[in-house]
DSSP file (Angstrom, degrees, kcal/mol; ACC not computed):
  #  RESIDUE AA STRUCTURE BP1 BP2  ACC     N-H-->O    O-->H-N    N-H-->O    O-->H-N    TCO  KAPPA ALPHA  PHI   PSI    X-CA   Y-CA   Z-CA
    1    1 A M              0   0    0      0, 0.0     2,-0.2     0, 0.0    86,-0.0   0.000 360.0 360.0 360.0 128.6   -5.7   -8.3   -8.9
    2    2 A G        +     0   0    0      2,-0.1    89,-0.0     0, 0.0     0, 0.0  -0.640 360.0  45.4-106.0 167.4   -4.2  -11.0   -6.7
    3    3 A G  S    S-     0   0    0     -2,-0.2     2,-0.2     2,-0.1     0, 0.0   0.128  86.7 -62.9  88.5 157.1   -4.1  -11.5   -3.0
    4    4 A E        -     0   0    0      1,-0.1     2,-1.3     2,-0.0    91,-0.1  -0.512  44.9-120.4 -77.4 142.0   -6.6  -11.2   -0.3
    5    5 A L        +     0   0    0     -2,-0.2     2,-0.4    89,-0.1    87,-0.1  -0.715  60.3 137.4 -83.0  97.3   -8.3   -7.8    0.5
    6    6 A R        -     0   0    0     -2,-1.3    89,-0.2    85,-0.1    90,-0.2  -0.983  50.6-128.1-146.7 131.7   -7.2   -7.3    4.0
    7    7 A S        -     0   0    0     88,-0.4    85,-0.1    -2,-0.4    86,-0.1  -0.497  18.3-130.9 -74.4 145.7   -5.9   -4.3    5.8
    8    8 A P  S    S-     0   0    0      0, 0.0    -1,-0.1     0, 0.0    84,-0.0   0.445  77.8 -63.2 -72.6   3.8   -2.7   -4.7    7.7
    9    9 A G  S    S-     0   0    0      2,-0.0    90,-0.1     0, 0.0    87,-0.0  -0.644  90.3 -30.3 131.6 169.4   -4.6   -3.0   10.6
   10   10 A P        -     0   0    0      0, 0.0     2,-0.2     0, 0.0     3,-0.1  -0.305  66.5-139.5 -55.8 130.2   -6.2    0.4   10.9
   11   11 A L        -     0   0    0      1,-0.1     2,-0.1    81,-0.1    -4,-0.0  -0.504  22.3-102.3 -82.9 158.0   -4.2    2.8    8.8
   12   12 A T     >  -     0   0    0     -2,-0.2     4,-2.4     1,-0.1     5,-0.2  -0.444  33.1-112.2 -70.9 158.0   -3.4    6.3   10.1
   13   13 A S  H  > S+     0   0    0      1,-0.2     4,-2.6     2,-0.2     5,-0.2   0.911 119.3  52.1 -57.7 -42.1   -5.6    9.0    8.6
   14   14 A A  H  > S+     0   0    0      1,-0.2     4,-2.4     2,-0.2    -1,-0.2   0.917 108.8  49.8 -62.1 -43.5   -2.5   10.4    6.8
   15   15 A E  H  > S+     0   0    0      2,-0.2     4,-2.5     1,-0.2    -1,-0.2   0.936 113.4  45.0 -61.9 -46.2   -1.6    7.0    5.3
   16   16 A F  H  X S+     0   0    0     -4,-2.4     4,-2.5     1,-0.2    -1,-0.2   0.910 112.5  51.3 -66.9 -40.2   -5.1    6.4    4.0
   17   17 A Q  H  X S+     0   0    0     -4,-2.6     4,-2.3    -5,-0.2    -1,-0.2   0.907 110.9  48.8 -61.9 -40.9   -5.4    9.9    2.6
   18   18 A I  H  X S+     0   0    0     -4,-2.4     4,-1.7     2,-0.2    -2,-0.2   0.921 110.4  50.2 -65.6 -43.5   -2.1    9.5    0.8
   19   19 A L  H  X S+     0   0    0     -4,-2.5     4,-0.6     1,-0.2    -2,-0.2   0.913 111.6  49.0 -61.6 -40.8   -3.2    6.2   -0.7
   20   20 A L  H >< S+     0   0    0     -4,-2.5     3,-0.9     1,-0.2     4,-0.4   0.906 108.5  53.7 -63.0 -40.7   -6.4    7.8   -1.9
   21   21 A A  H 3< S+     0   0    0     -4,-2.3     3,-0.3     1,-0.2    -1,-0.2   0.819 113.7  42.2 -63.8 -30.2   -4.5   10.7   -3.4
   22   22 A L  H >< S+     0   0    0     -4,-1.7     3,-1.2     1,-0.2    63,-0.7   0.474  89.1  91.9 -94.9  -2.7   -2.3    8.2   -5.4
   23   23 A A  T << S+     0   0    0     -3,-0.9    -1,-0.2    -4,-0.6    -2,-0.1   0.777  94.4  36.6 -65.1 -26.2   -5.2    5.9   -6.4
   24   24 A D  T 3  S-     0   0    0     -4,-0.4    -1,-0.3    -3,-0.3     2,-0.2   0.226 127.4 -32.9-114.3  16.0   -5.8    7.8   -9.6
   25   25 A G  S <  S-     0   0    0     -3,-1.2    -1,-0.3     2,-0.0     2,-0.1  -0.817  72.7 -57.6 154.7 169.7   -2.3    8.7  -10.7
   26   26 A E        +     0   0    0     -2,-0.2     2,-0.3    58,-0.1    58,-0.2  -0.454  50.7 173.2 -73.9 144.5    1.2    9.7   -9.9
   27   27 A R  E     -A   83   0A   0     56,-2.0    56,-2.8    -2,-0.1     2,-0.2  -0.992  28.4-126.2-149.2 153.0    1.8   12.8   -7.8
   28   28 A H  E  >  -A   82   0A   0     -2,-0.3     4,-2.2    54,-0.3     3,-0.2  -0.515  46.0 -92.1 -90.2 170.1    4.7   14.6   -6.1
   29   29 A G  H  > S+     0   0    0     52,-0.7     4,-2.2     1,-0.2     5,-0.2   0.884 124.3  46.2 -53.4 -49.8    4.5   15.5   -2.5
   30   30 A Y  H  > S+     0   0    0      1,-0.2     4,-2.4     2,-0.2    -1,-0.2   0.890 112.0  52.1 -63.8 -37.9    3.0   19.0   -2.8
   31   31 A A  H  > S+     0   0    0      2,-0.2     4,-2.5     1,-0.2    -1,-0.2   0.855 107.0  54.0 -66.4 -33.9    0.4   17.7   -5.3
   32   32 A I  H  X S+     0   0    0     -4,-2.2     4,-2.3     2,-0.2    -2,-0.2   0.943 109.6  47.7 -62.5 -46.7   -0.5   15.0   -2.8
   33   33 A M  H  X S+     0   0    0     -4,-2.2     4,-2.2     1,-0.2    -2,-0.2   0.916 113.3  47.9 -60.1 -43.8   -1.1   17.6   -0.1
   34   34 A Q  H  X S+     0   0    0     -4,-2.4     4,-2.6     1,-0.2    -1,-0.2   0.903 110.5  50.9 -64.3 -42.2   -3.2   19.8   -2.5
   35   35 A E  H  X S+     0   0    0     -4,-2.5     4,-2.9     2,-0.2     5,-0.2   0.909 111.3  48.2 -63.9 -42.1   -5.3   16.8   -3.7
   36   36 A I  H  X S+     0   0    0     -4,-2.3     4,-2.1     2,-0.2     8,-0.3   0.934 113.0  47.4 -64.5 -45.8   -6.1   15.8   -0.1
   37   37 A E  H  <>S+     0   0    0     -4,-2.2     5,-2.9    -5,-0.2     6,-0.3   0.912 115.6  45.5 -62.8 -41.9   -7.0   19.4    0.9
   38   38 A K  H ><5S+     0   0    0     -4,-2.6     3,-1.3     3,-0.2    -2,-0.2   0.939 113.1  49.1 -66.0 -47.3   -9.2   19.8   -2.2
   39   39 A R  H 3<5S+     0   0    0     -4,-2.9    -1,-0.2     1,-0.3    -2,-0.2   0.834 115.3  44.2 -64.1 -33.1  -11.0   16.4   -1.9
   40   40 A T  T ><5S-     0   0    0     -4,-2.1     3,-1.5     4,-0.2    -1,-0.3   0.316 112.2-115.9 -95.7   9.3  -11.7   17.0    1.8
   41   41 A G  T < 5S-     0   0    0     -3,-1.3    -3,-0.2     1,-0.3    -4,-0.1   0.825  74.2 -55.0  62.0  30.6  -12.9   20.5    1.3
   42   42 A G  T 3 <S+     0   0    0     -5,-2.9    -1,-0.3    -6,-0.3    -4,-0.1   0.472 113.3 115.5  83.6   2.0  -10.0   21.8    3.5
   43   43 A Q  S <  S+     0   0    0     -3,-1.5     2,-0.5    -6,-0.3    -2,-0.1   0.786  75.1  46.8 -75.0 -25.8  -10.9   19.6    6.5
   44   44 A V        +     0   0    0     -8,-0.3     2,-0.4    -7,-0.2    -2,-0.2  -0.970  63.7 169.8-120.1 121.5   -7.7   17.6    6.2
   45   45 A R        -     0   0    0     -2,-0.5     2,-0.4    -3,-0.1   -11,-0.1  -0.963  21.6-148.1-130.0 114.0   -4.4   19.4    5.7
   46   46 A L        -     0   0    0     -2,-0.4     2,-0.1   -13,-0.2    -9,-0.1  -0.640  14.1-132.2 -82.7 135.5   -1.2   17.3    6.0
   47   47 A G     >  -     0   0    0     -2,-0.4     4,-2.7     1,-0.1     5,-0.2  -0.447  24.8-111.4 -76.3 160.0    1.8   19.1    7.4
   48   48 A V  H  > S+     0   0    0      1,-0.2     4,-2.6     2,-0.2     5,-0.3   0.904 117.8  51.1 -60.9 -42.3    5.1   18.6    5.6
   49   49 A G  H  > S+     0   0    0      1,-0.2     4,-2.1     2,-0.2     5,-0.3   0.917 112.2  46.0 -62.3 -43.8    6.6   16.6    8.4
   50   50 A T  H  > S+     0   0    0      2,-0.2     4,-2.2     1,-0.2     5,-0.2   0.921 113.4  50.5 -64.2 -44.3    3.6   14.2    8.5
   51   51 A L  H  X S+     0   0    0     -4,-2.7     4,-2.8     1,-0.2    -2,-0.2   0.962 115.2  39.8 -59.2 -53.9    3.5   13.9    4.7
   52   52 A Y  H  X S+     0   0    0     -4,-2.6     4,-2.0     1,-0.2    -1,-0.2   0.827 115.0  50.6 -74.6 -30.0    7.2   13.0    4.3
   53   53 A S  H  X S+     0   0    0     -4,-2.1     4,-2.0    -5,-0.3    -1,-0.2   0.892 113.9  47.1 -70.0 -36.7    7.5   10.7    7.3
   54   54 A S  H  X S+     0   0    0     -4,-2.2     4,-2.7    -5,-0.3    -2,-0.2   0.928 111.1  50.8 -66.7 -44.7    4.4    8.9    6.1
   55   55 A L  H  X S+     0   0    0     -4,-2.8     4,-2.3    -5,-0.2    -2,-0.2   0.907 109.3  51.7 -59.6 -41.0    5.8    8.6    2.5
   56   56 A K  H  X S+     0   0    0     -4,-2.0     4,-2.1     2,-0.2    -1,-0.2   0.933 112.6  44.6 -61.5 -46.5    9.0    7.2    3.9
   57   57 A R  H  X S+     0   0    0     -4,-2.0     4,-1.9     1,-0.2    -2,-0.2   0.894 113.5  50.6 -64.3 -39.7    7.2    4.5    5.9
   58   58 A M  H  X>S+     0   0    0     -4,-2.7     5,-2.1     2,-0.2     6,-1.2   0.843 109.1  50.9 -71.7 -32.3    5.0    3.7    3.0
   59   59 A L  H ><5S+     0   0    0     -4,-2.3     3,-0.8    -5,-0.2    -1,-0.2   0.926 111.3  48.6 -64.8 -44.8    7.9    3.4    0.6
   60   60 A Q  H 3<5S+     0   0    0     -4,-2.1    -2,-0.2     1,-0.2    -1,-0.2   0.830 111.2  50.4 -64.6 -32.4    9.6    1.0    3.1
   61   61 A S  H 3<5S-     0   0    0     -4,-1.9    -1,-0.2    -5,-0.1    -2,-0.2   0.589 112.7-120.3 -81.3 -10.7    6.4   -1.0    3.4
   62   62 A G  T <<5S+     0   0    0     -3,-0.8    27,-0.5    -4,-0.6    26,-0.3   0.651  79.4 121.7  81.5  15.1    6.1   -1.3   -0.4
   63   63 A W  S   <S+     0   0    0     -5,-2.1    23,-2.4    25,-0.2     2,-0.3   0.798  78.5  23.9 -80.5 -29.0    2.7    0.4   -0.5
   64   64 A I  E    S-B   85   0A   0     -6,-1.2     2,-0.3    21,-0.3    21,-0.2  -0.898  70.8-150.1-131.4 162.5    4.0    3.2   -2.8
   65   65 A E  E     -B   84   0A   0     19,-2.8    19,-2.3    -2,-0.3     2,-0.4  -0.955  21.9-116.7-131.1 149.5    6.9    3.4   -5.3
   66   66 A E  E     -B   83   0A   0     -2,-0.3    17,-0.3    17,-0.2     2,-0.2  -0.746  36.9-126.4 -84.7 134.2    9.0    6.3   -6.4
   67   67 A C        -     0   0    0     15,-2.8    15,-0.4    -2,-0.4    -1,-0.0  -0.535  13.8-158.5 -82.8 144.4    8.4    6.9  -10.1
   68   68 A Q        +     0   0    0     -2,-0.2    -1,-0.1    13,-0.1     2,-0.1   0.673  67.3 102.4 -88.4 -21.9   11.3    7.1  -12.6
   69   69 A W        -     0   0    0     13,-0.0    13,-0.2     1,-0.0    -2,-0.1  -0.374  55.6-167.6 -63.1 137.5    9.2    9.1  -15.0
   70   70 A R        -     0   0    0     -2,-0.1     8,-0.1    11,-0.1    -2,-0.0  -0.992  16.1-128.4-129.5 136.0   10.0   12.8  -15.0
   71   71 A P        -     0   0    0      0, 0.0     5,-0.1     0, 0.0     0, 0.0  -0.279  53.9 -67.0 -71.9 169.0    7.9   15.6  -16.6
   72   72 A D    >>  -     0   0    0      1,-0.2     3,-2.2     3,-0.1     4,-0.7  -0.378  43.3-136.4 -56.4 124.1    9.6   18.1  -18.9
   73   73 A P  T 34 S+     0   0    0      0, 0.0     3,-0.2     0, 0.0     5,-0.2   0.732 101.8  68.1 -58.8 -20.2   12.1   20.1  -16.7
   74   74 A A  T 34 S+     0   0    0      1,-0.2    -2,-0.1     3,-0.1     3,-0.1   0.761 112.1  29.9 -70.2 -22.4   10.8   23.2  -18.5
   75   75 A I  T <4 S+     0   0    0     -3,-2.2     2,-0.3     1,-0.1    -1,-0.2   0.358 122.9  46.0-116.2   4.2    7.4   22.8  -16.8
   76   76 A D  S  < S-     0   0    0     -4,-0.7     2,-0.6    -3,-0.2    -1,-0.1  -0.985  82.9-105.4-147.2 154.4    8.4   21.1  -13.5
   77   77 A D    >   -     0   0    0     -2,-0.3     3,-1.9     1,-0.1    -3,-0.1  -0.717  26.4-148.7 -79.4 117.3   11.0   21.4  -10.7
   78   78 A E  T 3  S+     0   0    0     -2,-0.6    -1,-0.1     1,-0.3    -4,-0.0   0.587  91.6  70.1 -68.8  -7.8   13.4   18.6  -11.3
   79   79 A R  T 3  S+     0   0    0      2,-0.1    -1,-0.3     0, 0.0     2,-0.0   0.654  77.8 105.2 -79.5 -14.6   14.0   18.3   -7.5
   80   80 A R    <   -     0   0    0     -3,-1.9     2,-0.5     1,-0.0   -52,-0.0  -0.336  62.8-145.2 -68.1 145.9   10.5   16.9   -7.0
   81   81 A R        -     0   0    0    -11,-0.0   -52,-0.7    -2,-0.0     2,-0.4  -0.945  12.6-148.0-110.5 134.0   10.0   13.2   -6.3
   82   82 A Y  E     -A   28   0A   0     -2,-0.5   -15,-2.8   -15,-0.4     2,-0.3  -0.804  12.1-164.2-105.4 143.6    7.0   11.5   -7.8
   83   83 A Y  E     -AB  27  66A   0    -56,-2.8   -56,-2.0    -2,-0.4     2,-0.3  -0.889   6.5-173.8-125.7 153.9    5.1    8.6   -6.2
   84   84 A R  E     - B   0  65A   0    -19,-2.3   -19,-2.8    -2,-0.3     2,-0.3  -0.967  34.4 -96.0-142.0 160.0    2.6    6.1   -7.3
   85   85 A L  E     - B   0  64A   0    -63,-0.7   -21,-0.3    -2,-0.3     2,-0.1  -0.558  36.5-142.7 -73.5 133.3    0.6    3.4   -5.7
   86   86 A S     >  -     0   0    0    -23,-2.4     4,-2.3    -2,-0.3     5,-0.2  -0.435  29.7-103.7 -84.9 170.6    2.1   -0.1   -5.8
   87   87 A D  H  > S+     0   0    0      1,-0.2     4,-2.0     2,-0.2     5,-0.2   0.917 126.4  49.6 -60.0 -41.8   -0.1   -3.2   -6.3
   88   88 A L  H  > S+     0   0    0    -26,-0.3     4,-2.6     1,-0.2    -1,-0.2   0.921 109.0  52.0 -62.4 -43.5    0.3   -4.0   -2.6
   89   89 A G  H  > S+     0   0    0    -27,-0.5     4,-2.6   -26,-0.3    -1,-0.2   0.874 107.4  52.1 -61.1 -37.9   -0.6   -0.4   -1.7
   90   90 A R  H  X S+     0   0    0     -4,-2.3     4,-2.4     2,-0.2    -1,-0.2   0.913 111.1  47.2 -64.7 -41.5   -3.8   -0.7   -3.8
   91   91 A R  H  X S+     0   0    0     -4,-2.0     4,-2.5     2,-0.2    -2,-0.2   0.891 111.8  50.7 -66.7 -38.3   -4.8   -3.9   -2.0
   92   92 A V  H  X S+     0   0    0     -4,-2.6     4,-2.4     2,-0.2    -2,-0.2   0.923 111.5  47.8 -63.9 -43.5   -4.0   -2.2    1.4
   93   93 A A  H  X S+     0   0    0     -4,-2.6     4,-2.5     2,-0.2    -2,-0.2   0.910 112.4  48.9 -63.8 -42.2   -6.2    0.8    0.4
   94   94 A Q  H  X S+     0   0    0     -4,-2.4     4,-2.3     2,-0.2    -1,-0.2   0.909 111.0  50.5 -64.2 -41.2   -9.0   -1.5   -0.7
   95   95 A G  H  X S+     0   0    0     -4,-2.5     4,-2.3   -89,-0.2   -88,-0.4   0.903 111.4  47.8 -62.8 -41.0   -8.7   -3.5    2.6
   96   96 A E  H  X S+     0   0    0     -4,-2.4     4,-2.7     2,-0.2     5,-0.2   0.901 110.2  52.0 -66.9 -40.1   -8.9   -0.3    4.6
   97   97 A A  H  X S+     0   0    0     -4,-2.5     4,-2.5     1,-0.2    -2,-0.2   0.910 111.2  47.6 -63.0 -40.9  -11.9    1.0    2.6
   98   98 A L  H  X S+     0   0    0     -4,-2.3     4,-2.1     2,-0.2    -1,-0.2   0.901 111.0  51.5 -65.6 -40.1  -13.7   -2.3    3.3
   99   99 A R  H  X S+     0   0    0     -4,-2.3     4,-1.7     1,-0.2    -2,-0.2   0.934 112.8  45.1 -61.6 -45.6  -12.8   -2.2    7.0
  100  100 A L  H  X S+     0   0    0     -4,-2.7     4,-2.3     1,-0.2    -2,-0.2   0.881 109.8  54.9 -66.9 -38.0  -14.2    1.4    7.2
  101  101 A A  H  X S+     0   0    0     -4,-2.5     4,-2.4     1,-0.2    -1,-0.2   0.883 106.4  52.9 -62.3 -37.0  -17.3    0.4    5.2
  102  102 A G  H  X S+     0   0    0     -4,-2.1     4,-2.4     2,-0.2    -1,-0.2   0.898 107.9  50.1 -63.6 -40.4  -17.9   -2.3    7.8
  103  103 A L  H  X S+     0   0    0     -4,-1.7     4,-2.3     2,-0.2    -2,-0.2   0.900 110.2  50.0 -64.6 -40.1  -17.7    0.2   10.6
  104  104 A V  H  X S+     0   0    0     -4,-2.3     4,-2.1     2,-0.2    -2,-0.2   0.910 109.9  51.0 -64.4 -41.5  -20.2    2.5    8.8
  105  105 A A  H  X S+     0   0    0     -4,-2.4     4,-2.3     1,-0.2    -2,-0.2   0.910 109.8  50.4 -62.1 -41.2  -22.6   -0.5    8.4
  106  106 A D  H  X S+     0   0    0     -4,-2.4     4,-1.9     1,-0.2    -2,-0.2   0.906 108.6  52.2 -62.0 -40.9  -22.2   -1.3   12.1
  107  107 A A  H  <>S+     0   0    0     -4,-2.3     5,-3.2     1,-0.2     6,-0.8   0.867 109.3  50.0 -64.1 -35.9  -23.0    2.4   12.9
  108  108 A R  H ><5S+     0   0    0     -4,-2.1     3,-1.7     4,-0.2    -1,-0.2   0.913 108.0  53.0 -67.2 -41.6  -26.2    2.1   10.7
  109  109 A T  H 3<5S+     0   0    0     -4,-2.3    -2,-0.2     1,-0.3    -1,-0.2   0.872 109.3  49.1 -59.7 -36.6  -27.2   -1.1   12.5
  110  110 A K  T 3<5S-     0   0    0     -4,-1.9    -1,-0.3    -5,-0.2    -2,-0.2   0.339 117.5-117.2 -85.7   7.1  -26.9    0.8   15.8
  111  111 A K  T < 5S+     0   0    0     -3,-1.7    -3,-0.2     2,-0.1    -2,-0.1   0.800  80.8 125.0  60.9  31.8  -29.0    3.6   14.4
  112  112 A L  S   <S+     0   0    0     -5,-3.2    -4,-0.2    -6,-0.2    -5,-0.1   0.623  75.9  34.0 -88.7 -16.7  -26.1    6.1   14.7
  113  113 A L  S    S-     0   0    0     -6,-0.8    -2,-0.1    -9,-0.1    -1,-0.1  -0.956  97.0 -97.9-133.3 152.6  -26.4    6.9   11.0
  114  114 A P        -     0   0    0      0, 0.0     2,-0.3     0, 0.0    -2,-0.1  -0.394  42.4-107.4 -67.8 149.1  -29.4    7.0    8.7
  115  115 A V        -     0   0    0     -7,-0.1     2,-0.5    -2,-0.1    -6,-0.0  -0.620  31.6-136.0 -75.2 132.9  -30.2    4.0    6.6
  116  116 A V    >   -     0   0    0     -2,-0.3     3,-1.7    -3,-0.0     2,-0.2  -0.818  17.5-122.7 -95.6 124.5  -29.4    4.7    2.9
  117  117 A E  T 3  S+     0   0    0     -2,-0.5    -1,-0.0     1,-0.3     0, 0.0  -0.465  94.2   3.7 -65.8 130.4  -32.0    3.4    0.5
  118  118 A G  T 3         0   0    0     -2,-0.2    -1,-0.3     1,-0.1    -2,-0.0   0.549 360.0 360.0  74.2   7.6  -30.5    1.0   -2.1
  119  119 A G    <         0   0    0     -3,-1.7    -2,-0.2     0, 0.0    -1,-0.1   0.442 360.0 360.0-123.2 360.0  -27.1    1.2   -0.3
């Protein structure tokens, strides 16, 4: 992995959730929404407008790429568009995770969160 791990600034919750959803594989829009809802136990549900406007911005920023790979049309809707994390998007997600981890560490220092043994 090349490049410095640095966030371009705080990401929106939707952007970070989408990057997390794509961190372990390619997904189409509806599958991204389902993965986020499942991973957060239903606490985060992206609306269709938020999802697709975020995907458009993230494509323009080079954080994600549209996949050329298509599943068998017999088992998938050929109108779906599939997305994957780009190398830049992975570095942006890592930078955001480090930024958030720093905030959590600060909250522990201020005794707003319990200290985790060994962590």
